[in-house]
N, C-alpha and C positions, 0 to 999 in steps of 0.2 A: 492380473486383478490385484495381485500382491502387492505390486508398486502404487496402485490407486491407494490402497489402505494405507500404505506407508506414508504417501504423499498428504492424506489428509490428517494422519497423526502428526505430522512435520509441522503442517499449517495451523494445526490446533495449537501446539506448543507455540510458535511463534505469535499468533493472534492474542492468546492468553497472556503472553509476557507483554506486549505492546499495551493492552489494557491495564496490566496492574503497574507498569513502571511508570514513573512521576516524569512529567515532562519538564524540560528544560525551562530555566526562568526566562521571561520574556523583557525585552528592553520598552521603556515607554514609547519611543519614537522609532520608527524604522524607514528606511529609504533603500532603493535598490540602485542597481549600476549596471554598466554592461556586462562587466566580468561576473557579476551575480546571476545575471540573466543566462550567460552561458553555462554557468555551474549548475544553474535550475534546470535548464534543457536538458543537460547530461544526466541530472539525477532523476528527472521527472521520466526521461527515455528508458532508462533502467529500469527504474520501478514498474512503470507502466507496461513496458515488455514482458518482463517476469510475470507480472499479474495476469495480463492478457494470455500468456501461456500456461499459468497455473488454472485458470478458470476453463480453458478450452479442453483440458484433458480428457474428462470423462465423456463430455458432449461430442467432442469431435471422434472418439474412439468408437462411437455408435456410426460413423458414416463410412463411405466405401474411400472417401479421399482424406483420411485422418490426418495425414502429415501435412497436406495442404491446408487443411482446415487449422491446424495449431498455426501454421506460419502466418495465415491470414489474422488470426486472432493476435497474435504476438505482435504483428506490425500495426494493427489498429490500437491495441493499446499502448504500444510505445507512442504512437502519434498523440493520442491524447494526454500521455504523460508528458511529453516533449511540450505541447502547447502549454499545459497547465504550469509547468515547470519555468519555462520562460516568462510567463506572464507573473509568475510568484518572485522569481529572482528579480525582475525587472522593478519592481514596485516594493518588495518589501524583503530585503537582505536579512533581518532577523529571524522572521519566520522560514526562511530557508535554511538557515543555519540551525533551525529546532529540527527540522526536517532530516538533515544531514546527519546530526546527533543520534536521532531515532533510528535512521538507517545503520549506522554503525552499532548501535546497540542490538538492533536486529539481526546482523551479521554474528555478533558474538554470541547471541542467545541460540540462533539457528546452528552455529557451528557446535555449541556444546551440546545441543540436543543431538546431533548427528554422531559426535564422538560416544555419546552415552548409548545411542542405538547401535553402533558400529559391531560390538562384540555379540549382540544378539540376532543379527541378521545375516544371512548366507549372502555373500558376493557384493558386500557393502562395503566399497573402497573409499579409501581417503579421498579421492575425486567425488565421491557421493558425499562426503561429509563437507567439503567445499562447496558443492552444489546446494546443500541445506542450507549453508551460511550465506549463498547469494540469494536464497529465497526469504530467509529471514529478514535481509537489508531491503529487500523490495516492499516486504509486508510492513516493515517498521517504516519507512520513509512515508507511507501513505496512511500510518495509524493515525487518528483512531477509526478512520473511515474504513480501513481494509477488517479491522479486527470486530467492528460493529456488524460490517455486512458477511463477515463468517459466522457471527453468531446468530443472526437473522436466518442466514441460509440453513445452517445446522438444525436449529429448531424446526424451520418449516420442514426440513428433511427428515427428521425424526419423527414428525408427526404423520407426515406420509407414509414412512416405513412402516409404522405401526398400523396406520387405519387403510391405507390404500392397497388391495390386492395387486400384486405383480410389481410392485415397488420395492425395490431391493436396497441392501444396506449400501452397495456401491452407488446407488443413485442418489441416496442422501450426502454420501460423501462428495459426490460431484455438485450436488446443489449447494454443499457448504463452500467449495472452491469457486461455483459460479458467484455465490454472495460475496466471497472474499474479494474476487477481482472487480466486482461491481462496486463495492463500498469503496475499495481502495483508488479506483479510478476516479469515481464520484468526488473523493475528496480533492484529488489534484485538481479537478475542474472547479471546485467551489473555492479552493484556496486562490487559485488564479485570478478568478473574478472579484473574488472579496479583496484582495490585495490592490488590485487595479482599480476598484472602485474607491477604495479608502485615500489611495494615492491620488486620483483625482478631484477628491472631495476638497473644496478651498477652505481654509483655516478661518475661523471667526474669531475676531477679537473685539473685545469690551473694554473701553476706557471708562475710569471711574474720575471723579473730581480731584481726588488725592494724588493723582499723577501716575496711578499704577495700570498697566495693561495686562488683561488677562488673556490668554490666547487658548483657544478650545480646538 
């Protein structure tokens, strides 16, 4: 159970940092390419798989087949992220670049949090620090959806922890991580659909008598 509390604290740091960090500047026009679709798929696969794994930790730990449960959740999360990332990269390389930058920030934030925590936790190795960085990158790539989902899950979890008999703190942490995963995966789905819909929308031109053409 100590690992669950540790994971909840790590996720909280990463999610809070992604909420507070300013987003990169966006270009006015964006387009995708085959290479950006490949990059988007890779980023989405990584982020979705890690998010799926994080969201399954506590619920799957309550089952008889916990390892299989986590593997299935990881695979499903990776599939969702892969599809969303390919759709995003294919249509909007600028937004994919934003997600990649946010992932890099998340890796740095997560690794820094791990370094700070290392002296205070027993058996917390440098490999654990790297793992925290990997989780931070997954959260960052799916921000702000992951951060919003984590906040919503944490709020509901805390209310239930105080109000519902038998609902323990570990359950609240698990609900927070489920919210983080759900919010992050929803962000990948939304960005992919939104980018594709904007790419498919025809541009509108308005000609005026003075010889100027306005493109919308």
